C-alpha positions as CSV (number, residue, x, y, z in Angstrom):
1,M,-11.4,-20.4,-0.6
2,S,-15.1,-20.6,-1.3
3,S,-15.9,-24.0,0.1
4,H,-13.8,-23.5,3.2
5,S,-15.3,-20.0,3.8
6,K,-18.7,-21.5,4.7
7,H,-17.3,-23.0,8.0
8,L,-14.9,-20.3,9.2
9,P,-15.1,-18.7,12.7
10,A,-16.2,-15.1,12.7
11,E,-12.7,-13.5,12.8
12,E,-11.4,-15.8,10.0
13,R,-14.5,-15.1,8.0
14,R,-13.9,-11.3,8.2
15,A,-10.3,-11.9,7.2
16,A,-11.4,-14.1,4.3
17,T,-13.8,-11.3,3.2
18,V,-11.0,-8.8,3.1
19,E,-8.9,-11.3,1.0
20,A,-11.8,-11.7,-1.4
21,V,-12.3,-8.0,-1.9
22,V,-8.5,-7.5,-2.6
23,E,-8.6,-10.3,-5.1
24,L,-11.7,-8.8,-6.8
25,A,-10.1,-5.4,-6.9
26,A,-7.2,-6.8,-8.9
27,E,-9.7,-8.1,-11.5
28,Q,-12.2,-5.3,-11.9
29,N,-13.0,-1.6,-11.1
30,P,-13.1,-1.6,-7.2
31,S,-16.1,0.8,-7.3
32,D,-18.0,-1.9,-9.2
33,I,-17.5,-4.6,-6.6
34,T,-20.8,-5.5,-5.1
35,T,-21.6,-7.4,-1.9
36,T,-23.2,-10.1,-4.2
37,A,-19.9,-10.5,-6.0
38,I,-18.0,-10.7,-2.6
39,A,-20.4,-13.3,-1.3
40,Q,-20.2,-15.4,-4.5
41,R,-16.4,-15.3,-4.4
42,M,-16.6,-16.7,-0.9
43,G,-19.3,-19.2,-1.6
44,L,-21.7,-17.5,0.8
45,T,-25.1,-15.9,0.7
46,Q,-25.4,-12.1,1.1
47,G,-27.2,-12.8,4.4
48,A,-24.2,-14.7,5.7
49,L,-21.9,-11.9,4.7
50,F,-24.0,-9.2,6.3
51,R,-23.9,-11.1,9.6
52,H,-20.3,-10.0,9.9
53,F,-20.4,-6.6,8.0
54,P,-23.6,-4.5,8.3
55,T,-22.7,-2.4,5.2
56,K,-20.4,-2.4,2.2
57,D,-18.5,0.6,3.8
58,A,-17.9,-1.6,6.8
59,I,-16.2,-4.1,4.5
60,L,-14.1,-1.4,3.0
61,E,-13.1,-0.1,6.4
62,S,-11.8,-3.6,7.2
63,V,-9.9,-3.7,3.9
64,M,-8.3,-0.3,4.6
65,D,-7.4,-1.4,8.1
66,W,-5.8,-4.6,6.7
67,V,-3.9,-2.6,4.1
68,A,-2.5,-0.1,6.6
69,E,-1.5,-2.8,9.1
70,R,0.2,-5.1,6.5
71,L,1.9,-2.3,4.5
72,L,3.3,-0.4,7.5
73,A,4.4,-3.6,9.2
74,R,6.2,-4.6,6.0
75,V,8.0,-1.3,5.6
76,D,8.9,-1.1,9.3
77,K,10.5,-4.5,9.2
78,A,12.4,-3.5,6.0
79,A,13.7,-0.3,7.6
80,A,14.7,-2.0,10.9
81,S,16.9,-4.5,9.0
82,A,18.9,-1.8,7.2
83,T,22.3,-0.5,8.4
84,S,21.9,3.2,7.5
85,P,19.1,5.7,6.7
86,M,19.7,5.5,2.9
87,A,19.7,1.7,3.0
88,A,16.5,1.9,5.0
89,L,14.9,4.1,2.4
90,E,15.9,1.7,-0.3
91,A,14.6,-1.3,1.7
92,V,11.3,0.5,2.3
93,F,11.0,1.4,-1.4
94,M,11.5,-2.2,-2.5
95,A,9.3,-3.6,0.3
96,H,6.5,-1.3,-0.8
97,I,6.9,-2.4,-4.5
98,D,6.8,-6.1,-3.4
99,F,3.7,-5.5,-1.4
100,V,1.9,-4.0,-4.3
101,A,3.1,-6.6,-6.8
102,E,1.7,-9.3,-4.4
103,H,-1.6,-7.4,-4.0
104,P,-2.3,-5.4,-7.2
105,G,-5.9,-4.8,-6.1
106,V,-4.7,-2.6,-3.2
107,P,-3.5,0.5,-5.1
108,R,-6.6,0.4,-7.3
109,M,-8.7,0.5,-4.1
110,L,-6.7,3.3,-2.5
111,F,-6.9,5.4,-5.6
112,G,-10.6,4.7,-5.9
113,E,-11.3,5.7,-2.3
114,L,-9.3,9.0,-2.6
115,Q,-11.5,9.9,-5.6
116,R,-14.8,9.3,-3.8
117,P,-16.7,12.5,-3.0
118,G,-17.2,13.5,0.7
119,D,-15.4,12.4,3.8
120,T,-16.2,8.7,4.1
121,L,-14.5,6.7,6.8
122,P,-12.6,4.5,4.3
123,K,-11.3,7.6,2.6
124,K,-10.2,9.1,5.9
125,M,-8.4,5.8,6.6
126,V,-6.5,6.0,3.3
127,Q,-5.5,9.6,4.1
128,A,-4.3,8.5,7.6
129,L,-2.3,5.7,6.1
130,I,-0.5,8.2,3.7
131,R,0.1,10.5,6.6
132,R,1.6,7.7,8.8
133,Y,3.7,6.5,5.9
134,G,5.0,10.0,5.2
135,E,6.0,10.4,8.9
136,R,8.1,7.3,8.7
137,L,9.8,8.6,5.5
138,Q,10.5,12.0,7.1
139,H,12.1,10.3,10.1
140,L,14.4,8.4,7.9
141,L,15.2,11.4,5.8
142,E,16.0,13.5,8.9
143,A,18.3,10.7,10.1
144,G,20.0,10.7,6.8
145,K,20.7,14.4,7.0
146,T,22.0,14.1,10.6
147,Q,24.4,11.3,9.6
148,G,25.6,13.2,6.5
149,E,24.2,10.7,4.0
150,L,21.8,13.2,2.5
151,H,22.2,16.8,1.3
152,A,22.4,19.1,4.3
153,Q,19.8,21.5,2.7
154,L,17.5,18.7,1.5
155,D,13.8,19.7,1.6
156,I,12.5,16.8,3.8
157,E,8.8,17.2,2.8
158,A,9.6,17.4,-0.9
159,A,11.8,14.4,-0.7
160,S,9.0,12.5,1.0
161,V,6.5,13.5,-1.6
162,S,9.0,12.5,-4.4
163,F,9.5,9.1,-2.8
164,I,5.8,8.3,-2.6
165,G,5.3,9.8,-6.1
166,S,8.0,7.5,-7.6
167,I,6.2,4.5,-6.2
168,Q,2.9,5.7,-7.4
169,G,4.3,6.3,-10.9
170,L,5.7,2.8,-11.0
171,V,2.4,1.4,-9.9
172,M,0.4,3.4,-12.4
173,Q,2.6,2.4,-15.3
174,S,2.4,-1.3,-14.4
175,L,-1.4,-1.1,-14.1
176,L,-1.7,0.6,-17.5
177,A,0.6,-2.0,-19.0
178,G,-1.3,-4.8,-17.3
179,D,2.0,-6.2,-16.0
180,V,2.5,-6.0,-12.3
181,T,6.0,-7.6,-12.6
182,R,7.1,-4.4,-14.4
183,M,7.2,-2.6,-11.0
184,R,9.9,-4.9,-9.8
185,R,11.9,-4.6,-13.0
186,D,11.9,-0.8,-13.0
187,A,12.1,-0.2,-9.2
188,V,15.9,-0.5,-8.9
189,G,16.7,2.0,-11.6
190,V,14.0,4.5,-10.4
191,F,15.4,4.3,-6.8
192,A,18.9,4.8,-8.1
193,I,17.9,8.1,-9.6
194,Y,16.1,9.1,-6.4
195,R,19.1,8.3,-4.4
196,R,21.4,10.4,-6.5
197,G,19.0,13.3,-6.2
198,I,18.9,13.3,-2.4
199,G,22.4,11.9,-1.6
200,H,25.2,14.0,-0.2
201,V,27.5,15.1,-3.1
202,G,30.5,13.6,-1.4
203,S,28.7,10.3,-0.6
204,A,29.5,7.1,-2.4
205,S,25.7,6.5,-2.7
């Protein structure tokens, strides 16, 4: 990527910068990533980097925008291909796990931004992503209740929080173990437990 980055058009240069940051976040503490390290990864000078991004926060904003766009598009596509709300929930769960396994630097950056003090724009973007993601889950859960797949008295908000928490738990354990493939191995069993918890008692699921 480094030699090619020197000759990229502006839009592709910005995209390559995002890619470099996500790669670096998989290798080190995201808060320790410097513009010098980003430029070195891309084979550029800091001056060349700052021609496209005036500040480090501007780079982080582009990264968060990239994450939100890619992740939501991935889960939307997964949900659209499913034949029922429960199947859509499972497809979304697995698509999210696959996304993180492919980009292990992403959760480290999201967790890092949420821990930053103050209301920075990157932090607000992470919070907006979580909100938009939760809205999608709640829509699927409501549909599941309407169609009789899920418990009639299911607490939609709690079920949404539990869904996200299950993914976060898988991610955290895989990061602690230093093995991102662990997420994929454990995801099927974890979702099966979740499905039994929210499914209608008379349902085959």
